[in-house]
N, CA and C atoms of all chains as a GROMACS GRO file, in nm:
protein
  594
    1MET      N    1  11.948   7.316  19.537
    1MET     CA    2  11.822   7.338  19.466
    1MET      C    3  11.724   7.415  19.554
    2GLU      N    4  11.710   7.363  19.680
    2GLU     CA    5  11.620   7.428  19.775
    2GLU      C    6  11.667   7.569  19.806
    3THR      N    7  11.801   7.585  19.819
    3THR     CA    8  11.857   7.717  19.849
    3THR      C    9  11.828   7.813  19.735
    4THR      N   10  11.842   7.764  19.610
    4THR     CA   11  11.815   7.847  19.493
    4THR      C   12  11.670   7.892  19.491
    5THR      N   13  11.578   7.798  19.521
    5THR     CA   14  11.435   7.831  19.522
    5THR      C   15  11.405   7.934  19.631
    6MET      N   16  11.462   7.913  19.748
    6MET     CA   17  11.440   8.007  19.858
    6MET      C   18  11.491   8.146  19.822
    7ARG      N   19  11.608   8.148  19.757
    7ARG     CA   20  11.667   8.277  19.719
    7ARG      C   21  11.579   8.348  19.616
    8ALA      N   22  11.529   8.269  19.519
    8ALA     CA   23  11.444   8.329  19.415
    8ALA      C   24  11.313   8.379  19.475
    9LYS      N   25  11.265   8.310  19.578
    9LYS     CA   26  11.135   8.345  19.635
    9LYS      C   27  11.146   8.462  19.733
   10TRP      N   28  11.249   8.463  19.812
   10TRP     CA   29  11.256   8.561  19.921
   10TRP      C   30  11.367   8.664  19.903
   11GLY      N   31  11.455   8.642  19.806
   11GLY     CA   32  11.571   8.731  19.789
   11GLY      C   33  11.532   8.876  19.764
   12MET      N   34  11.450   8.898  19.660
   12MET     CA   35  11.413   9.036  19.624
   12MET      C   36  11.322   9.102  19.727
   13PRO      N   37  11.221   9.029  19.782
   13PRO     CA   38  11.143   9.091  19.890
   13PRO      C   39  11.229   9.133  20.008
   14ALA      N   40  11.324   9.048  20.045
   14ALA     CA   41  11.413   9.082  20.157
   14ALA      C   42  11.500   9.203  20.120
   15PHE      N   43  11.547   9.206  19.996
   15PHE     CA   44  11.628   9.320  19.950
   15PHE      C   45  11.544   9.448  19.952
   16GLY      N   46  11.417   9.436  19.913
   16GLY     CA   47  11.328   9.552  19.916
   16GLY      C   48  11.312   9.607  20.057
   17LEU      N   49  11.298   9.515  20.154
   17LEU     CA   50  11.286   9.558  20.294
   17LEU      C   51  11.416   9.623  20.342
   18LEU      N   52  11.528   9.566  20.297
   18LEU     CA   53  11.659   9.623  20.335
   18LEU      C   54  11.673   9.764  20.279
   19VAL      N   55  11.634   9.783  20.152
   19VAL     CA   56  11.639   9.917  20.091
   19VAL      C   57  11.550  10.014  20.170
   20GLY      N   58  11.429   9.965  20.208
   20GLY     CA   59  11.339  10.047  20.287
   20GLY      C   60  11.401  10.088  20.420
   21ALA      N   61  11.470   9.993  20.484
   21ALA     CA   62  11.533  10.023  20.613
   21ALA      C   63  11.646  10.125  20.595
   22VAL      N   64  11.722  10.111  20.487
   22VAL     CA   65  11.832  10.205  20.459
   22VAL      C   66  11.775  10.345  20.431
   23LEU      N   67  11.665  10.349  20.354
   23LEU     CA   68  11.600  10.478  20.325
   23LEU      C   69  11.553  10.544  20.455
   24PHE      N   70  11.494  10.462  20.542
   24PHE     CA   71  11.447  10.515  20.670
   24PHE      C   72  11.565  10.567  20.753
   25ALA      N   73  11.672  10.487  20.759
   25ALA     CA   74  11.789  10.528  20.839
   25ALA      C   75  11.850  10.657  20.785
   26ALA      N   76  11.860  10.667  20.652
   26ALA     CA   77  11.919  10.788  20.592
   26ALA      C   78  11.831  10.910  20.619
   27SER      N   79  11.697  10.891  20.606
   27SER     CA   80  11.605  11.002  20.631
   27SER      C   81  11.607  11.043  20.778
   28ALA      N   82  11.610  10.944  20.866
   28ALA     CA   83  11.614  10.974  21.010
   28ALA      C   84  11.742  11.047  21.045
   29ALA      N   85  11.854  11.004  20.986
   29ALA     CA   86  11.982  11.071  21.011
   29ALA      C   87  11.978  11.216  20.962
   30GLY      N   88  11.900  11.240  20.857
   30GLY     CA   89  11.888  11.375  20.804
   30GLY      C   90  11.779  11.457  20.872
   31GLY      N   91  11.721  11.402  20.978
   31GLY     CA   92  11.620  11.475  21.054
   31GLY      C   93  11.480  11.469  20.996
   32GLN      N   94  11.454  11.372  20.910
   32GLN     CA   95  11.320  11.357  20.851
   32GLN      C   96  11.269  11.214  20.869
   33PRO      N   97  11.247  11.172  20.994
   33PRO     CA   98  11.203  11.033  21.017
   33PRO      C   99  11.067  11.003  20.956
   34GLY      N  100  10.980  11.103  20.950
   34GLY     CA  101  10.847  11.081  20.892
   34GLY      C  102  10.856  11.042  20.745
   35LEU      N  103  10.941  11.114  20.672
   35LEU     CA  104  10.963  11.083  20.531
   35LEU      C  105  11.020  10.942  20.516
   36GLY      N  106  11.115  10.911  20.604
   36GLY     CA  107  11.177  10.778  20.601
   36GLY      C  108  11.077  10.668  20.628
   37LEU      N  109  10.987  10.694  20.722
   37LEU     CA  110  10.885  10.594  20.754
   37LEU      C  111  10.793  10.572  20.634
   38GLY      N  112  10.761  10.681  20.564
   38GLY     CA  113  10.677  10.670  20.445
   38GLY      C  114  10.744  10.588  20.336
   39MET      N  115  10.874  10.612  20.315
   39MET     CA  116  10.947  10.536  20.212
   39MET      C  117  10.961  10.390  20.252
   40PHE      N  118  10.981  10.367  20.383
   40PHE     CA  119  10.989  10.229  20.431
   40PHE      C  120  10.856  10.158  20.407
   41ALA      N  121  10.745  10.229  20.433
   41ALA     CA  122  10.612  10.170  20.411
   41ALA      C  123  10.591  10.133  20.264
   42VAL      N  124  10.638  10.221  20.175
   42VAL     CA  125  10.627  10.192  20.030
   42VAL      C  126  10.702  10.063  19.997
   43MET      N  127  10.821  10.048  20.052
   43MET     CA  128  10.902   9.929  20.023
   43MET      C  129  10.840   9.803  20.085
   44VAL      N  130  10.775   9.819  20.201
   44VAL     CA  131  10.706   9.704  20.264
   44VAL      C  132  10.592   9.657  20.173
   45VAL      N  133  10.516   9.754  20.121
   45VAL     CA  134  10.404   9.720  20.031
   45VAL      C  135  10.459   9.652  19.905
   46TYR      N  136  10.566   9.709  19.848
   46TYR     CA  137  10.627   9.652  19.727
   46TYR      C  138  10.673   9.508  19.752
   47SER      N  139  10.742   9.486  19.864
   47SER     CA  140  10.790   9.351  19.896
   47SER      C  141  10.672   9.256  19.918
   48GLY      N  142  10.565   9.308  19.980
   48GLY     CA  143  10.446   9.225  20.002
   48GLY      C  144  10.383   9.182  19.872
   49ILE      N  145  10.380   9.273  19.775
   49ILE     CA  146  10.324   9.240  19.642
   49ILE      C  147  10.410   9.132  19.575
   50LEU      N  148  10.541   9.144  19.589
   50LEU     CA  149  10.631   9.043  19.530
   50LEU      C  150  10.603   8.905  19.589
   51VAL      N  151  10.582   8.900  19.721
   51VAL     CA  152  10.557   8.772  19.787
   51VAL      C  153  10.419   8.718  19.750
   52ALA      N  154  10.318   8.807  19.749
   52ALA     CA  155  10.180   8.762  19.729
   52ALA      C  156  10.153   8.716  19.586
   53PHE      N  157  10.213   8.786  19.488
   53PHE     CA  158  10.176   8.758  19.348
   53PHE      C  159  10.290   8.700  19.264
   54GLY      N  160  10.406   8.679  19.326
   54GLY     CA  161  10.522   8.630  19.250
   54GLY      C  162  10.499   8.497  19.183
   55GLY      N  163  10.419   8.410  19.247
   55GLY     CA  164  10.397   8.277  19.190
   55GLY      C  165  10.289   8.274  19.084
   56ARG      N  166  10.207   8.379  19.078
   56ARG     CA  167  10.093   8.377  18.986
   56ARG      C  168  10.115   8.464  18.864
   57SER      N  169  10.190   8.571  18.880
   57SER     CA  170  10.208   8.665  18.769
   57SER      C  171  10.349   8.657  18.713
   58GLU      N  172  10.357   8.645  18.579
   58GLU     CA  173  10.488   8.644  18.512
   58GLU      C  174  10.564   8.772  18.544
   59THR      N  175  10.493   8.885  18.536
   59THR     CA  176  10.556   9.015  18.553
   59THR      C  177  10.613   9.031  18.693
   60VAL      N  178  10.531   8.996  18.793
   60VAL     CA  179  10.578   9.007  18.931
   60VAL      C  180  10.692   8.908  18.955
   61GLY      N  181  10.683   8.793  18.889
   61GLY     CA  182  10.791   8.694  18.899
   61GLY      C  183  10.924   8.751  18.853
   62VAL      N  184  10.921   8.828  18.744
   62VAL     CA  185  11.043   8.892  18.695
   62VAL      C  186  11.095   8.992  18.798
   63LEU      N  187  11.002   9.072  18.853
   63LEU     CA  188  11.041   9.170  18.954
   63LEU      C  189  11.100   9.101  19.077
   64ARG      N  190  11.050   8.981  19.105
   64ARG     CA  191  11.098   8.906  19.221
   64ARG      C  192  11.231   8.836  19.194
   65GLY      N  193  11.275   8.841  19.068
   65GLY     CA  194  11.405   8.782  19.036
   65GLY      C  195  11.400   8.634  19.010
   66GLN      N  196  11.279   8.581  18.982
   66GLN     CA  197  11.269   8.439  18.952
   66GLN      C  198  11.331   8.412  18.816
   67PRO      N  199  11.385   8.291  18.796
   67PRO     CA  200  11.444   8.259  18.667
   67PRO      C  201  11.344   8.282  18.553
   68ALA      N  202  11.386   8.356  18.452
   68ALA     CA  203  11.296   8.389  18.341
   68ALA      C  204  11.345   8.319  18.216
   69ASP      N  205  11.250   8.280  18.129
   69ASP     CA  206  11.292   8.223  18.001
   69ASP      C  207  11.334   8.336  17.907
   70GLU      N  208  11.373   8.299  17.784
   70GLU     CA  209  11.433   8.399  17.694
   70GLU      C  210  11.336   8.513  17.660
   71ARG      N  211  11.206   8.482  17.651
   71ARG     CA  212  11.108   8.586  17.618
   71ARG      C  213  11.099   8.689  17.730
   72LEU      N  214  11.085   8.642  17.853
   72LEU     CA  215  11.075   8.735  17.966
   72LEU      C  216  11.206   8.808  17.988
   73ALA      N  217  11.318   8.739  17.967
   73ALA     CA  218  11.448   8.804  17.982
   73ALA      C  219  11.462   8.918  17.880
   74GLY      N  220  11.410   8.894  17.759
   74GLY     CA  221  11.411   8.999  17.656
   74GLY      C  222  11.326   9.118  17.696
   75PHE      N  223  11.208   9.088  17.753
   75PHE     CA  224  11.121   9.197  17.800
   75PHE      C  225  11.189   9.277  17.910
   76SER      N  226  11.254   9.204  18.000
   76SER     CA  227  11.321   9.271  18.112
   76SER      C  228  11.433   9.361  18.060
   77LEU      N  229  11.506   9.311  17.960
   77LEU     CA  230  11.614   9.390  17.902
   77LEU      C  231  11.560   9.515  17.832
   78ALA      N  232  11.451   9.498  17.757
   78ALA     CA  233  11.390   9.613  17.688
   78ALA      C  234  11.335   9.714  17.789
   79ALA      N  235  11.275   9.662  17.898
   79ALA     CA  236  11.222   9.752  18.002
   79ALA      C  237  11.335   9.828  18.069
   80THR      N  238  11.448   9.761  18.089
   80THR     CA  239  11.564   9.829  18.148
   80THR      C  240  11.612   9.941  18.056
   81ALA      N  241  11.613   9.916  17.926
   81ALA     CA  242  11.654  10.018  17.829
   81ALA      C  243  11.558  10.137  17.833
   82VAL      N  244  11.427  10.109  17.841
   82VAL     CA  245  11.328  10.217  17.848
   82VAL      C  246  11.348  10.299  17.976
   83ALA      N  247  11.372  10.228  18.088
   83ALA     CA  248  11.394  10.298  18.216
   83ALA      C  249  11.519  10.386  18.208
   84GLY      N  250  11.625  10.332  18.146
   84GLY     CA  251  11.748  10.410  18.131
   84GLY      C  252  11.726  10.532  18.045
   85LEU      N  253  11.652  10.515  17.937
   85LEU     CA  254  11.622  10.627  17.848
   85LEU      C  255  11.541  10.734  17.921
   86ALA      N  256  11.443  10.688  18.000
   86ALA     CA  257  11.361  10.783  18.077
   86ALA      C  258  11.447  10.861  18.175
   87ALA      N  259  11.539  10.790  18.241
   87ALA     CA  260  11.627  10.857  18.338
   87ALA      C  261  11.716  10.960  18.269
   88ILE      N  262  11.766  10.926  18.150
   88ILE     CA  263  11.852  11.019  18.076
   88ILE      C  264  11.772  11.143  18.033
   89ILE      N  265  11.649  11.121  17.986
   89ILE     CA  266  11.566  11.234  17.943
   89ILE      C  267  11.536  11.326  18.061
   90VAL      N  268  11.504  11.266  18.178
   90VAL     CA  269  11.477  11.347  18.297
   90VAL      C  270  11.603  11.422  18.339
   91ALA      N  271  11.718  11.355  18.334
   91ALA     CA  272  11.843  11.420  18.373
   91ALA      C  273  11.874  11.538  18.280
   92LEU      N  274  11.859  11.518  18.150
   92LEU     CA  275  11.886  11.627  18.054
   92LEU      C  276  11.786  11.742  18.072
   93GLY      N  277  11.657  11.702  18.091
   93GLY     CA  278  11.554  11.805  18.112
   93GLY      C  279  11.580  11.884  18.239
   94GLY      N  280  11.615  11.814  18.346
   94GLY     CA  281  11.646  11.881  18.472
   94GLY      C  282  11.766  11.972  18.460
   95PHE      N  283  11.866  11.927  18.388
   95PHE     CA  284  11.987  12.009  18.367
   95PHE      C  285  11.950  12.137  18.292
   96LEU      N  286  11.873  12.123  18.184
   96LEU     CA  287  11.832  12.241  18.106
   96LEU      C  288  11.748  12.336  18.190
   97TRP      N  289  11.657  12.278  18.269
   97TRP     CA  290  11.569  12.360  18.355
   97TRP      C  291  11.652  12.441  18.454
   98GLN      N  292  11.750  12.372  18.515
   98GLN     CA  293  11.831  12.441  18.616
   98GLN      C  294  11.917  12.551  18.556
   99ILE      N  295  11.983  12.524  18.445
   99ILE     CA  296  12.069  12.629  18.388
   99ILE      C  297  11.985  12.744  18.332
  100ALA      N  298  11.861  12.712  18.290
  100ALA     CA  299  11.772  12.818  18.241
  100ALA      C  300  11.724  12.907  18.356
  101HIS      N  301  11.734  12.855  18.480
  101HIS     CA  302  11.693  12.933  18.597
  101HIS      C  303  11.813  12.983  18.677
  102GLY      N  304  11.926  12.992  18.609
  102GLY     CA  305  12.045  13.052  18.671
  102GLY      C  306  12.117  12.964  18.770
  103GLN      N  307  12.084  12.835  18.773
  103GLN     CA  308  12.155  12.744  18.864
  103GLN      C  309  12.262  12.666  18.788
  104SER      N  310  12.346  12.596  18.862
  104SER     CA  311  12.459  12.528  18.796
  104SER      C  312  12.415  12.404  18.718
  105GLY      N  313  12.313  12.336  18.769
  105GLY     CA  314  12.267  12.212  18.704
  105GLY      C  315  12.362  12.096  18.725
  106SER      N  316  12.452  12.112  18.822
  106SER     CA  317  12.557  12.010  18.838
  106SER      C  318  12.502  11.873  18.882
  107ASP      N  319  12.395  11.873  18.962
  107ASP     CA  320  12.339  11.745  19.007
  107ASP      C  321  12.289  11.662  18.888
  108PHE      N  322  12.209  11.728  18.804
  108PHE     CA  323  12.156  11.658  18.687
  108PHE      C  324  12.267  11.627  18.587
  109ALA      N  325  12.364  11.718  18.577
  109ALA     CA  326  12.476  11.697  18.483
  109ALA      C  327  12.554  11.571  18.521
  110LEU      N  328  12.568  11.550  18.652
  110LEU     CA  329  12.641  11.432  18.700
  110LEU      C  330  12.568  11.304  18.658
  111VAL      N  331  12.437  11.303  18.676
  111VAL     CA  332  12.357  11.185  18.639
  111VAL      C  333  12.363  11.162  18.488
  112ALA      N  334  12.346  11.272  18.412
  112ALA     CA  335  12.348  11.260  18.265
  112ALA      C  336  12.485  11.213  18.217
  113ALA      N  337  12.591  11.266  18.279
  113ALA     CA  338  12.726  11.225  18.239
  113ALA      C  339  12.750  11.078  18.271
  114ALA      N  340  12.704  11.035  18.390
  114ALA     CA  341  12.721  10.894  18.428
  114ALA      C  342  12.647  10.803  18.330
  115ALA      N  343  12.525  10.845  18.292
  115ALA     CA  344  12.446  10.764  18.197
  115ALA      C  345  12.515  10.760  18.061
  116GLY      N  346  12.563  10.874  18.014
  116GLY     CA  347  12.629  10.880  17.885
  116GLY      C  348  12.755  10.796  17.881
  117ILE      N  349  12.836  10.806  17.986
  117ILE     CA  350  12.961  10.729  17.992
  117ILE      C  351  12.930  10.580  18.000
  118ALA      N  352  12.828  10.545  18.081
  118ALA     CA  353  12.790  10.404  18.094
  118ALA      C  354  12.743  10.348  17.960
  119TYR      N  355  12.665  10.428  17.886
  119TYR     CA  356  12.616  10.383  17.755
  119TYR      C  357  12.732  10.362  17.659
  120LEU      N  358  12.821  10.461  17.655
  120LEU     CA  359  12.936  10.451  17.564
  120LEU      C  360  13.024  10.332  17.600
  121GLY      N  361  13.049  10.316  17.731
  121GLY     CA  362  13.131  10.204  17.777
  121GLY      C  363  13.068  10.070  17.741
  122ALA      N  364  12.937  10.059  17.763
  122ALA     CA  365  12.867   9.934  17.733
  122ALA      C  366  12.870   9.905  17.583
  123LEU      N  367  12.851  10.011  17.503
  123LEU     CA  368  12.853   9.995  17.357
  123LEU      C  369  12.989   9.944  17.310
  124LEU      N  370  13.095  10.006  17.365
  124LEU     CA  371  13.231   9.964  17.328
  124LEU      C  372  13.257   9.821  17.372
  125TRP      N  373  13.211   9.787  17.493
  125TRP     CA  374  13.233   9.653  17.547
  125TRP      C  375  13.165   9.546  17.460
  126PHE      N  376  13.038   9.571  17.428
  126PHE     CA  377  12.965   9.472  17.347
  126PHE      C  378  13.020   9.466  17.206
  127ARG      N  379  13.063   9.580  17.152
  127ARG     CA  380  13.122   9.582  17.018
  127ARG      C  381  13.253   9.504  17.017
  128TRP      N  382  13.334   9.521  17.122
  128TRP     CA  383  13.461   9.450  17.132
  128TRP      C  384  13.439   9.300  17.150
  129ARG      N  385  13.337   9.266  17.227
  129ARG     CA  386  13.311   9.126  17.257
  129ARG      C  387  13.247   9.052  17.140
  130GLY      N  388  13.166   9.130  17.061
  130GLY     CA  389  13.087   9.059  16.962
  130GLY      C  390  13.132   9.081  16.821
  131MET      N  391  10.668   8.610  15.988
  131MET     CA  392  10.712   8.472  16.007
  131MET      C  393  10.600   8.388  16.070
  132GLN      N  394  10.568   8.277  16.004
  132GLN     CA  395  10.464   8.188  16.058
  132GLN      C  396  10.529   8.057  16.103
  133ASN      N  397  10.454   7.978  16.177
  133ASN     CA  398  10.509   7.848  16.219
  133ASN      C  399  10.397   7.745  16.236
  134ASP      N  400  10.439   7.619  16.243
  134ASP     CA  401  10.343   7.509  16.255
  134ASP      C  402  10.346   7.446  16.394
  135VAL      N  403  10.394   7.522  16.492
  135VAL     CA  404  10.410   7.465  16.626
  135VAL      C  405  10.277   7.416  16.681
  136ARG      N  406  10.172   7.498  16.670
  136ARG     CA  407  10.043   7.458  16.727
  136ARG      C  408   9.991   7.330  16.659
  137GLU      N  409  10.000   7.327  16.528
  137GLU     CA  410   9.949   7.210  16.455
  137GLU      C  411  10.023   7.082  16.496
  138LEU      N  412  10.156   7.092  16.502
  138LEU     CA  413  10.236   6.974  16.538
  138LEU      C  414  10.213   6.934  16.684
  139ARG      N  415  10.195   7.031  16.768
  139ARG     CA  416  10.170   7.000  16.910
  139ARG      C  417  10.037   6.928  16.927
  140THR      N  418   9.936   6.977  16.858
  140THR     CA  419   9.803   6.915  16.874
  140THR      C  420   9.800   6.774  16.813
  141VAL      N  421   9.879   6.754  16.707
  141VAL     CA  422   9.888   6.619  16.649
  141VAL      C  423   9.941   6.521  16.752
  142LEU      N  424  10.037   6.569  16.833
  142LEU     CA  425  10.096   6.483  16.937
  142LEU      C  426  10.012   6.482  17.065
  143ALA      N  427   9.899   6.550  17.062
  143ALA     CA  428   9.809   6.558  17.180
  143ALA      C  429   9.881   6.612  17.303
  144LEU      N  430   9.966   6.710  17.279
  144LEU     CA  431  10.038   6.773  17.390
  144LEU      C  432   9.968   6.902  17.429
  145ARG      N  433   9.976   6.934  17.558
  145ARG     CA  434   9.928   7.065  17.603
  145ARG      C  435  10.043   7.165  17.592
  146GLN      N  436  10.008   7.293  17.592
  146GLN     CA  437  10.112   7.395  17.589
  146GLN      C  438  10.207   7.378  17.708
  147GLU      N  439  10.152   7.340  17.822
  147GLU     CA  440  10.234   7.320  17.941
  147GLU      C  441  10.338   7.211  17.919
  148ASP      N  442  10.296   7.103  17.850
  148ASP     CA  443  10.388   6.991  17.826
  148ASP      C  444  10.505   7.034  17.737
  149LEU      N  445  10.471   7.106  17.629
  149LEU     CA  446  10.577   7.152  17.538
  149LEU      C  447  10.667   7.254  17.609
  150ALA      N  448  10.604   7.340  17.688
  150ALA     CA  449  10.682   7.440  17.761
  150ALA      C  450  10.783   7.373  17.854
  151LYS      N  451  10.738   7.268  17.922
  151LYS     CA  452  10.827   7.197  18.014
  151LYS      C  453  10.941   7.132  17.937
  152ALA      N  454  10.909   7.074  17.821
  152ALA     CA  455  11.012   7.008  17.741
  152ALA      C  456  11.114   7.108  17.687
  153MET      N  457  11.070   7.231  17.661
  153MET     CA  458  11.157   7.335  17.606
  153MET      C  459  11.220   7.422  17.715
  154ASN      N  460  11.179   7.400  17.839
  154ASN     CA  461  11.228   7.477  17.952
  154ASN      C  462  11.194   7.626  17.939
  155VAL      N  463  11.073   7.653  17.893
  155VAL     CA  464  11.023   7.791  17.886
  155VAL      C  465  10.884   7.793  17.950
  156SER      N  466  10.825   7.911  17.959
  156SER     CA  467  10.692   7.920  18.021
  156SER      C  468  10.582   7.885  17.920
  157ARG      N  469  10.465   7.850  17.973
  157ARG     CA  470  10.351   7.820  17.886
  157ARG      C  471  10.315   7.943  17.802
  158GLN      N  472  10.328   8.060  17.863
  158GLN     CA  473  10.296   8.184  17.792
  158GLN      C  474  10.388   8.204  17.672
  159THR      N  475  10.513   8.160  17.685
  159THR     CA  476  10.608   8.175  17.574
  159THR      C  477  10.567   8.084  17.457
  160ILE      N  478  10.526   7.960  17.489
  160ILE     CA  479  10.478   7.870  17.383
  160ILE      C  480  10.356   7.930  17.315
  161ASN      N  481  10.265   7.985  17.395
  161ASN     CA  482  10.145   8.047  17.337
  161ASN      C  483  10.183   8.165  17.247
  162ALA      N  484  10.278   8.244  17.292
  162ALA     CA  485  10.320   8.361  17.214
  162ALA      C  486  10.386   8.318  17.082
  163ILE      N  487  10.460   8.208  17.086
  163ILE     CA  488  10.522   8.156  16.962
  163ILE      C  489  10.414   8.107  16.866
  164GLU      N  490  10.319   8.030  16.922
  164GLU     CA  491  10.214   7.972  16.837
  164GLU      C  492  10.128   8.079  16.770
  165THR      N  493  10.105   8.187  16.841
  165THR     CA  494  10.020   8.293  16.785
  165THR      C  495  10.100   8.395  16.705
  166GLY      N  496  10.232   8.372  16.695
  166GLY     CA  497  10.315   8.460  16.613
  166GLY      C  498  10.350   8.592  16.679
  167ARG      N  499  10.321   8.605  16.810
  167ARG     CA  500  10.353   8.730  16.879
  167ARG      C  501  10.498   8.733  16.923
  168TYR      N  502  10.563   8.618  16.927
  168TYR     CA  503  10.703   8.613  16.970
  168TYR      C  504  10.781   8.522  16.877
  169LEU      N  505  10.893   8.576  16.827
  169LEU     CA  506  10.982   8.499  16.742
  169LEU      C  507  11.093   8.442  16.830
  170PRO      N  508  11.103   8.308  16.841
  170PRO     CA  509  11.201   8.252  16.936
  170PRO      C  510  11.344   8.272  16.888
  171SER      N  511  11.435   8.259  16.984
  171SER     CA  512  11.577   8.265  16.951
  171SER      C  513  11.614   8.146  16.864
  172LEU      N  514  11.729   8.152  16.800
  172LEU     CA  515  11.773   8.041  16.715
  172LEU      C  516  11.787   7.911  16.795
  173PRO      N  517  11.848   7.912  16.916
  173PRO     CA  518  11.857   7.787  16.993
  173PRO      C  519  11.720   7.728  17.025
  174LEU      N  520  11.623   7.813  17.061
  174LEU     CA  521  11.490   7.761  17.093
  174LEU      C  522  11.420   7.711  16.967
  175ALA      N  523  11.439   7.781  16.856
  175ALA     CA  524  11.379   7.736  16.729
  175ALA      C  525  11.436   7.599  16.690
  176ILE      N  526  11.565   7.582  16.708
  176ILE     CA  527  11.627   7.454  16.675
  176ILE      C  528  11.576   7.345  16.770
  177ALA      N  529  11.565   7.379  16.898
  177ALA     CA  530  11.515   7.281  16.996
  177ALA      C  531  11.372   7.238  16.961
  178LEU      N  532  11.290   7.333  16.919
  178LEU     CA  533  11.152   7.300  16.879
  178LEU      C  534  11.153   7.211  16.755
  179ALA      N  535  11.239   7.246  16.660
  179ALA     CA  536  11.246   7.167  16.536
  179ALA      C  537  11.291   7.024  16.565
  180ARG      N  538  11.389   7.009  16.654
  180ARG     CA  539  11.436   6.876  16.690
  180ARG      C  540  11.328   6.798  16.764
  181PHE      N  541  11.253   6.869  16.847
  181PHE     CA  542  11.146   6.804  16.924
  181PHE      C  543  11.043   6.746  16.829
  182PHE      N  544  11.007   6.822  16.725
  182PHE     CA  545  10.905   6.777  16.631
  182PHE      C  546  10.964   6.699  16.512
  183ARG      N  547  11.098   6.680  16.515
  183ARG     CA  548  11.169   6.607  16.409
  183ARG      C  549  11.140   6.668  16.271
  184LYS      N  550  11.153   6.799  16.266
  184LYS     CA  551  11.132   6.873  16.140
  184LYS      C  552  11.250   6.966  16.119
  185PRO      N  553  11.283   6.998  15.993
  185PRO     CA  554  11.384   7.102  15.971
  185PRO      C  555  11.330   7.237  16.021
  186VAL      N  556  11.421   7.322  16.068
  186VAL     CA  557  11.380   7.451  16.123
  186VAL      C  558  11.302   7.531  16.019
  187GLU      N  559  11.351   7.528  15.894
  187GLU     CA  560  11.286   7.609  15.790
  187GLU      C  561  11.148   7.556  15.751
  188GLU      N  562  11.121   7.432  15.793
  188GLU     CA  563  10.987   7.377  15.768
  188GLU      C  564  10.892   7.414  15.882
  189LEU      N  565  10.949   7.418  16.002
  189LEU     CA  566  10.868   7.455  16.118
  189LEU      C  567  10.837   7.604  16.118
  190PHE      N  568  10.940   7.683  16.086
  190PHE     CA  569  10.922   7.829  16.078
  190PHE      C  570  10.939   7.870  15.932
  191HIS      N  571  10.839   7.935  15.878
  191HIS     CA  572  10.845   7.972  15.737
  191HIS      C  573  10.789   8.109  15.716
  192GLY      N  574  10.830   8.172  15.607
  192GLY     CA  575  10.789   8.310  15.580
  192GLY      C  576  10.645   8.321  15.538
  193ASP      N  577  10.594   8.443  15.550
  193ASP     CA  578  10.454   8.468  15.513
  193ASP      C  579  10.430   8.454  15.362
  194ASP      N  580  10.541   8.469  15.284
  194ASP     CA  581  10.526   8.476  15.138
  194ASP      C  582  10.551   8.342  15.071
  195ASP      N  583  10.548   8.231  15.148
  195ASP     CA  584  10.574   8.100  15.089
  195ASP      C  585  10.478   8.068  14.976
  196ASP      N  586  10.352   8.102  14.996
  196ASP     CA  587  10.250   8.069  14.896
  196ASP      C  588  10.266   8.154  14.770
  197ALA      N  589  10.324   8.271  14.784
  197ALA     CA  590  10.334   8.361  14.670
  197ALA      C  591  10.445   8.321  14.574
  198ARG      N  592  10.542   8.241  14.625
  198ARG     CA  593  10.654   8.206  14.539
  198ARG      C  594  10.620   8.095  14.441
   0.00000   0.00000   0.00000
């Protein structure tokens, strides 16, 4: 019980710091430590917000990975769908922009293809299951 | 869809927090149900109906009940 509470309270903030450290390491390896430091700082602030407001705000609690009831879980699912849709729109827009400017657009095409395949796969999976 | 959750809760002199704890949901979720902003899942609707010892269709009823 105590372990579960500790994980819910500190799991996501710790993960945020880990992501920040990985971003910094990748940027430093690419010769841009300043950029990496900036991204690490963003993740430190994000993790700090999760710790400071996780117990008071429902929304921050969801971001922190605390157990959510069915209403909040539904909101989280809908928000994930909106985020996925936004990513697909950006990927398609970026692809069109690049090919319109004589570039291959392969980077955006890869993201758009991954999103499309994931959507189709998920649809088939849920259809088969339900 | 309307419901009588608030009326039944106040009859029992329960706070939203008390009902939320009994239903294992947040106080905000109970408030959202009472104000009609959130329609609960079937399991939660049944749990609420059992808590108040009412049939589900009596606890949750359509807006057009009076018109029929």
